[in-house]
C-alpha positions in Angstrom: 24.4 7.9 2.9 21.9 9.6 2.4 22.8 12.3 3.8 19.1 13.9 3.9 17.7 11.2 6.3 20.6 11.2 8.3 20.0 15.0 9.0 15.9 14.6 9.5 17.0 12.6 11.8 19.3 14.9 13.7 16.3 17.5 14.0 13.9 14.9 15.8 16.5 13.5 18.0 15.4 14.3 21.5 18.9 15.9 22.4 18.6 17.8 19.3 16.0 19.4 20.3 15.5 19.4 23.7 16.2 23.3 24.0 15.0 24.2 20.4 11.8 27.0 20.6 9.8 24.1 18.1 9.5 21.7 20.7 6.5 22.5 22.3 4.8 23.4 19.0 6.0 20.3 17.3 4.7 18.3 20.4 1.2 19.6 20.3 1.6 19.1 16.4 2.1 14.9 17.1 -0.8 15.3 19.9 -2.9 16.6 17.4 -2.1 13.7 14.7 -2.1 11.1 17.5 -5.5 12.5 18.8 -6.8 11.9 15.2 -5.9 8.5 14.8 -6.6 7.5 17.9 -10.7 9.3 17.2 -10.6 7.4 13.3 -10.1 4.4 14.6 -12.6 4.5 17.6 -15.1 6.2 14.5 -14.6 3.2 12.4 -14.8 0.5 14.9 -18.1 1.9 16.5 -20.3 2.7 13.2 -19.2 -0.6 11.7 -19.5 -2.6 14.8 -23.2 -1.2 15.2 -23.8 -1.7 11.2 -22.8 -5.7 11.9 -24.6 -5.8 14.9 -28.0 -4.5 13.7 -27.5 -6.3 10.2 -26.8 -9.7 12.0 -29.9 -8.6 14.1 -32.3 -8.3 11.0 -30.8 -11.1 8.7 -31.5 -13.6 12.0 -35.1 -13.2 11.5 -35.4 -13.0 7.6 -32.5 -14.3 6.1 -30.2 -12.7 3.5 -32.5 -13.5 0.2 -35.8 -15.2 0.3 -37.1 -17.2 -2.6 -41.2 -17.2 -2.8 -43.8 -16.8 -5.1 -44.0 -13.6 -7.1 -46.8 -11.9 -6.7 -47.6 -8.5 -5.6 -48.5 -9.0 -2.1 -46.7 -7.8 0.3 -48.3 -9.4 3.9 -47.5 -12.2 5.1 -50.1 -14.0 4.2 -48.7 -15.7 0.5 -49.4 -18.2 -2.2 -47.0 -21.6 -1.5 -44.6 -22.6 -3.7 -43.4 -26.3 -3.6 -40.2 -27.9 -1.5 -39.5 -29.9 -3.7 -37.7 -27.6 -6.0 -35.1 -29.4 -9.2 -32.8 -26.4 -8.7 -32.3 -27.0 -5.1 -29.5 -29.1 -4.8 -27.7 -26.5 -7.1 -29.0 -23.7 -5.1 -27.0 -25.2 -2.0 -23.7 -25.7 -4.1 -23.6 -21.8 -5.0 -20.4 -20.8 -3.9 -21.1 -18.3 -0.9 -24.5 -19.9 0.2 -24.3 -20.7 4.0 -27.1 -22.9 4.4 -31.2 -22.7 3.1 -34.1 -23.2 5.3 -37.9 -23.8 4.0 -40.9 -21.9 6.1 -43.7 -20.4 6.2 -45.5 -17.1 7.9 -48.7 -16.0 8.8 -50.4 -13.4 10.6 -52.1 -13.9 14.0 -53.1 -12.8 17.1 -51.8 -14.5 20.4 -54.8 -13.9 23.4 -54.5 -15.0 27.7 -57.8 -14.0 29.7 -56.6 -10.5 30.0 -54.4 -9.8 27.0 -53.5 -10.0 23.1 -51.0 -9.0 20.9 -51.2 -9.3 17.5 -48.1 -11.3 16.3 -46.4 -12.9 12.8 -46.2 -17.1 13.6 -42.8 -18.3 11.6 -43.4 -22.1 11.1 -40.3 -23.7 10.7 -39.0 -27.5 9.6 -36.2 -29.0 10.8 -33.5 -28.1 8.5 -33.7 -24.4 9.9 -30.2 -22.8 11.7 -31.1 -22.1 15.1 -27.3 -20.4 16.0 -28.6 -16.9 15.5 -31.3 -17.2 18.2 -29.3 -19.3 20.8 -27.5 -16.3 21.2 -29.9 -14.8 22.4 -32.2 -17.3 23.9 -32.6 -16.4 27.8 -35.1 -18.9 29.0 -36.4 -22.2 28.0 -34.8 -23.8 24.7 -35.3 -24.1 21.1 -38.0 -26.1 18.9 -37.8 -29.4 18.5 -39.4 -30.3 15.0 -40.3 -34.1 14.3 -41.2 -35.3 10.8 -43.8 -37.6 12.5 -46.2 -34.9 14.9 -46.7 -31.4 15.3 -44.7 -29.6 18.0 -47.2 -27.1 20.1 -44.3 -25.6 21.6 -43.2 -21.8 20.7 -40.4 -19.4 21.0 -41.3 -16.2 21.3 -39.7 -12.6 22.5 -39.2 -11.3 26.1 -41.2 -8.3 24.1 -44.4 -10.6 23.8 -44.3 -12.6 26.9 -44.0 -9.1 28.7 -47.1 -7.9 27.0 -48.9 -11.4 27.2 -47.8 -11.9 31.0 -46.7 -15.6 30.2 -43.4 -17.5 31.2 -41.7 -20.4 29.9 -44.2 -23.4 30.6 -47.2 -21.1 30.2 -50.0 -21.6 27.3 -52.1 -19.1 25.1 -54.2 -19.3 22.6 -53.7 -18.5 18.8 -56.4 -16.9 16.4 -56.0 -16.5 12.8 -58.5 -14.4 10.7 -59.6 -16.5 7.9 -62.7 -18.5 6.8 -63.4 -20.1 9.2 -61.3 -18.6 11.6 -59.5 -21.1 13.3 -58.0 -21.2 16.8 -54.8 -23.0 18.2 -53.2 -23.7 21.7 -49.3 -23.4 21.8 -47.4 -23.6 25.1 -43.9 -21.3 25.4 -40.8 -23.1 25.3 -38.4 -20.7 24.7 -37.9 -16.9 24.9 -35.1 -14.6 23.0 -34.5 -11.1 23.2 -32.5 -9.5 20.7 -33.2 -6.0 21.6 -34.7 -5.1 18.5 -37.6 -4.2 19.5 -39.1 -3.8 15.8 -39.0 -7.3 15.0 -38.9 -8.6 18.8 -42.3 -7.4 19.1 -44.0 -9.2 16.0 -42.0 -12.7 15.9 -43.0 -16.2 17.5 -41.5 -19.5 15.8 -43.6 -22.4 15.5 -43.6 -25.7 13.6 -43.9 -25.3 10.0 -46.7 -28.3 9.9 -49.2 -25.9 12.0 -49.2 -23.0 9.5 -49.4 -25.7 6.7 -52.5 -27.0 8.2 -54.1 -24.0 9.0 -53.8 -22.6 5.3 -55.1 -26.1 4.2 -52.0 -26.6 2.0 -50.2 -29.9 0.7 -47.8 -31.1 2.8 -45.1 -30.1 0.1 -46.0 -26.8 0.0 -44.5 -23.9 1.6 -44.7 -20.0 1.4 -40.4 -20.0 0.2 -36.7 -20.7 0.8 -34.4 -18.5 2.8 -30.8 -18.4 1.7 -27.7 -17.4 4.3 -24.7 -16.4 2.3 -21.5 -15.8 3.4 -20.5 -12.5 3.4 -23.5 -9.4 3.7 -21.2 -7.1 1.7 -22.2 -9.8 -1.5 -25.8 -9.6 -1.0 -26.4 -8.1 -4.4 -24.5 -10.3 -7.1 -25.7 -13.5 -4.6 -29.3 -12.1 -5.0 -28.1 -11.8 -9.5 -27.2 -15.6 -9.0 -29.5 -17.2 -7.3 -32.2 -15.2 -9.2 -30.7 -16.3 -12.6 -31.1 -20.4 -11.1 -34.3 -20.2 -10.2 -36.1 -17.2 -12.0 -36.8 -19.1 -15.0 -39.1 -21.5 -13.2 -42.2 -21.9 -12.3 -44.5 -22.2 -9.0 -47.0 -24.7 -8.1 -49.8 -22.6 -9.6 -47.7 -22.2 -12.2 -46.9 -18.2 -11.2 -43.1 -17.3 -11.4 -40.6 -17.9 -8.7 -38.8 -14.7 -6.9 -35.6 -14.1 -5.2 -35.7 -10.8 -2.8 -33.3 -9.6 -0.3 -33.5 -8.5 3.6 -32.9 -4.9 1.9 -35.6 -4.8 -0.2 -37.7 -6.1 3.0 -36.7 -3.7 5.8 -35.3 -0.4 3.3 -35.8 2.0 6.6 -33.5 -0.3 8.6 -30.6 0.0 6.1 -31.0 3.4 4.2 -30.4 4.1 8.4 -27.4 1.9 8.2 -26.1 3.6 5.0 -26.3 7.1 6.8 -23.9 6.5 9.4 -21.3 5.7 6.6 -21.4 9.2 5.7 -21.0 10.3 9.5 -17.4 8.7 9.6 -16.4 10.0 6.1 -17.2 13.6 7.7 -15.3 12.7 11.0 -12.4 11.1 8.7 -12.0 14.4 6.9 -12.2 16.6 9.7 -9.9 15.0 11.9 -7.2 14.5 8.8 -7.5 18.2 8.6 -7.2 19.2 11.5 -4.2 17.1 11.6 -2.6 17.9 8.5 -3.0 21.7 9.2 -1.3 21.2 12.8 1.7 19.5 11.0 2.1 22.0 8.5 2.1 25.0 11.5 5.1 22.5 13.0 6.8 22.1 10.0 6.9 25.9 9.3 7.9 26.7 12.8 11.0 23.8 11.9 11.9 25.2 9.3 12.4 28.9 9.9 13.9 27.9 13.3 16.4 26.3 10.9 17.1 29.3 8.7 21.0 28.6 8.8 21.2 25.2 8.9 19.2 25.7 5.4 21.7 28.6 4.4 24.5 26.7 4.7 23.7 23.5 3.1 22.5 25.6 -0.1 26.2 27.3 -0.2 27.6 24.1 0.0 26.0 23.2 -3.3 22.7 21.4 -1.4 19.4 22.1 -4.2 15.9 22.7 -3.0 15.2 19.4 -3.8 17.7 18.0 -1.6 16.7 20.6 1.2 13.3 20.0 1.1 13.5 16.6 1.1 15.2 16.7 5.0 12.2 18.5 6.0 9.5 15.8 4.7 11.8 13.1 6.2 11.6 15.0 9.4 7.5 16.3 8.4 7.6 11.3 8.2 9.1 11.1 11.5 7.0 13.1 13.2 3.9 12.0 12.1 4.7 8.3 12.6 5.1 9.1 16.0 2.0 11.0 15.9 0.2 8.2 14.4 1.8 5.0 16.7 0.8 7.2 19.8 -2.9 7.3 18.2 -3.1 3.4 17.1 -2.1 2.5 21.3 -4.9 5.5 22.5 -7.2 4.4 20.1 -7.0 0.5 19.9 -6.8 0.4 23.6 -9.8 2.0 24.3 -11.5 -0.5 21.6 -10.0 -3.1 23.4 -11.6 -2.1 26.6 -15.2 -1.3 25.2 -15.0 -4.6 23.4 -13.9 -6.6 26.5 -15.4 -4.7 29.5 -18.7 -2.9 27.8 -17.9 0.4 29.9 -20.0 2.7 27.9 -23.8 1.4 27.9 -26.5 2.3 25.9 -30.5 2.1 26.1 -31.2 -0.6 23.7 -34.9 0.9 23.3 -33.5 3.7 21.1 -30.2 1.9 19.7 -31.1 -1.8 19.5 -28.3 -2.5 21.7 -27.4 -2.5 25.0 -23.5 -1.6 25.4 -21.6 0.1 22.3 -20.3 -2.6 19.6 -16.8 -2.7 18.6 -15.6 -3.7 15.3 -11.5 -4.2 15.4 -11.1 -5.4 11.5 -6.8 -5.5 10.8 -7.4 -4.3 6.7 -9.5 -0.8 8.2 -6.5 -0.3 10.6 -3.9 -0.7 7.7 -6.1 1.2 5.2 -7.0 4.2 7.5 -3.1 4.3 9.0 -1.5 4.4 5.4 -3.9 6.9 3.9 -3.3 9.1 6.6 0.3 8.7 6.1 -0.2 9.5 2.4 -2.5 12.3 2.8 -0.7 14.1 5.3 2.8 13.6 3.9 1.7 15.1 0.5 0.4 18.1 2.7 3.2 18.9 3.7 5.5 19.5 0.4 4.3 22.9 0.2 5.2 24.2 3.2 8.9 21.8 2.8 9.2 23.8 -0.3 9.9 27.1 1.1 13.2 26.3 1.4 13.4 27.4 -2.2 12.7 31.0 -1.0 15.7 30.4 1.3 19.1 32.3 -0.1 22.3 31.8 1.7 23.0 35.8 1.1 19.8 36.3 3.1 21.0 33.8 6.1 24.4 35.4 6.4 23.1 38.8 6.2 20.6 37.5 8.6 23.5 36.6 11.2 
C-alpha cells in the first residue's frame, strides 16, 4: 500500500477538508490554476488560428513557392521561362508538394468611364487550383480556361469592384503601359473577398493567354511556376529541396532559374505574424507564474495546518522525503483538479467562438471578421503536460519545509 498517496487522498477529500481553515485558500489556488490554463488555451488557440488564417490567405494569392527567372527585377514585369521544363515531372513527385501551376503577372490600369484603378493581372491556365478563391467567392463563378480560345472574363475582388463601381457581368477597359501601349476589354464573371485588403485591392485573375499575347511571348513562355506544399511549417526545407532540383537549369534566355518563398515576397506580414509568438510566450510565463505562486501559498497553508500530523508521522519513523511526498501528492491532486476545470472552460469557450463566432473584429484592421480559433490536440497535450510538470517542480521547495518541523516542537506546541 502506498501510504503517502493514501494520506494525500485523505487530505484533499471533500469530507476531510470541509471544516479546515485552508479550504478557501486552496479553492483560490485551484481557481488560479483553472484560470491560468483557460487563458493559455485561449491564447494559443486564438494566435495560432489568426496566424493560420492570414498565412492561408497570403499563400492563396501567391502559393508557397515560386520558380521564376533569376533576375534582380522586383516588379511584376518579369523575364519569361519556358513551361516545358525537364524537371517538371520530378518536381511534382517530391514528397510534400501538393500542386504545381503556371502563371504570368503584369501590371495594368483598370478603367471605366468614371474611375480607374491600378491593378496586377495574374494570368492562370487550366492547371490552376481554384479551391482558395472558391472559398471566398461572393458573386459569380470562376474562370473556365480553354486551350483553343482566350476567355475575356476576369475574377476581381470586392475592393476593386467597389472602386470601379462594377458588378458581375459589367465590363471595363484595361490599359497596359508598354511600347506601344495596349488596351484590352474584360468582363467580370466573379467577385471574391478575402478581407486581406493589401492583396484584395490589386489582384485580378485572367486567362494566361491574354498576358502572353500582350508581352509578345512565345506559346510556351510564362513568368514561372507556383508550387503549393502540404505543410507550411516545412517551407524552408521544401525551398531547399526544390532549389536543388531546379537550380542547375537555365531559363529560355540562358539565365539561371531561382526559387523564392512567399515569406520573401511578403516579409512585413510574416515578420508581424512571428511577433505574435512572443506575445503568447509572455502570456504563458505570466499565467504559469501566477498559478504556481497561488499553489505555493495554498500548499504552505496546508502544511502549516497539518503540523501535528507531520510530527506524528516523524515520531513513528517516517523520513522527511516520505512526508514531503505526501504534500507533493496533495499538490498534484489540487493542480489536476484545477487543470480539468481550466480545460473545460478554455476548450468550451474556444468551441463557442469557433462555431458561433461570438466575438467579431474589424476586418479592415485585422483582416478577419471574427476571432479565428485553432484547437490542436498536440498543443493541448503539450500545454497540459508542461503546466503540470512545471507547477509540480515549483511545489518541491515548499514541500521540503517539512524537514524543518521536528516531532518535539509539535508536541511542545500542543
